[in-house]
C-alpha positions, -999 to 999 in steps of 0.1 A, spaced: -488 -896 140 -460 -894 160 -483 -920 187 -450 -945 179 -426 -927 173 -397 -910 199 -409 -883 187 -445 -881 216 -443 -854 236 -414 -836 229 -433 -806 229 -419 -772 215 -377 -787 216 -376 -803 187 -394 -779 164 -369 -753 176 -345 -779 170 -357 -786 134 -361 -750 126 -332 -742 131 -316 -771 114 -339 -757 84 -329 -720 87 -291 -729 85 -294 -750 59 -305 -724 44 -280 -702 48 -252 -726 43 -265 -726 6 -273 -698 -1 -258 -677 26 -231 -663 1 -252 -659 -29 -274 -636 -15 -254 -613 -1 -275 -608 28 -268 -598 56 -269 -633 79 -246 -650 59 -220 -681 69 -185 -677 62 
């Protein structure tokens, strides 16, 4: 599936960056509502 894309042979860098961006989006979305320890102010 990645043979014709720019992500071919990108490895763990793309995976960890995507995970980090996903976590930041989740924290910004529900951080103030949840009152959890990992909130962005």
